[in-house]
N, C-alpha and C positions, 0 to 999 in steps of 0.2 A: 380703525383697522389695526390689527395686531399681526406682527410677523415674528417668526423665530428664525434667526439667522446664525449660522456657525461663525465663530470668530476667525476662521480661515477664509472667509468670503473675500474674493479679490475684486479690485476695481473693475468696472465694466464687465461684470460676471456674465456668464452665459445664462444664468438663472434669471428669470424675469419675475418681478413682483409688480403687478399692474394695478393701478387705481382705476376705478370706473365710476364716473358720475353720469347722471342722466339729466336730460333737459327735455321738457315736454313740448317745446317749440318745434317748428319745422324749418327745413331748408338751412340756410346759413346761420340763422339764429340758434339752431340746435347744435352747431359745431362747437366743441369745447377745446380749450387749451389749458394745460396744467402747469402750475408754478410752485416752487418752494423756495424759501430763503434759508434753508438748512445748510450749515457749513459741512455737514457730515454725509448728506445724501443729495443726489441730483434726481431730476425727473424729466423725462422727455416731454415734448409738447403733447404727445398722445397718451401719457400717463404711466410709462414704465419707470419704476423706481430702482435705483442702483446706488451702491456706496460711492461717495466722492473720493474716498481714501481708505486706507486700512482701518478697520474698526477694532475697538479695544474692549475685550471682555472685562477688563479690570475697572471699568468706569462704574460709578455709583449705581447700585441695583442692577448692573449688567443691562442697562436700558437706555435706548436712544428714543427721543420723542420729538416730533416736528409736525408742522402744519402744511398741508397741501391745499392749494386753491385751484378750483376749476372756474374758468371764465368763458362765458358764451360769446358768440361772434355777432351779437345784436348791435343795432345802431346805438343803443344805450346798454352797454354790456352789464350783465348780471353775473354774480359770482356766488360760489358756495365753498365752504371749507370743511376739511376733515382732519382730525388728529391721527397721526400714525405713530404707533409704539412698536419699536423693534427691540425684542429681548434677545440678548446674545446667548448662544449656546457654547459652552466651553468644549472644545474639541481636544482629544488626547493627542496633542502634537508636540509634547515636550518629553524628552528622555530623562530618566532619573539621573541625578548627579550626586557624587559623594563630596562632602566638604573637605575631606582629608584624603591624601593618598595612602594606600595600604602597602 
């Protein structure tokens, strides 16, 4: 999954970026819970991804990458993973400054 996110994105933003995995089982076995170990992003048990803190456009390649795992609710749980790549978009939020006073 690839996302383009502005560098002004706030924590717990009103924008939702949702992961969606499917499971061909039925009933409780088909219910999924989502997890990530990313220090930069959080995910709700239902798959909504949001920044865990302020994101930095200046990071290498302007890119964050992390893995999301979906786990079913079976007696012997099965899981699947997906890699998420978030490319930062630089937003014009800085005013020009002169290095010397005139």
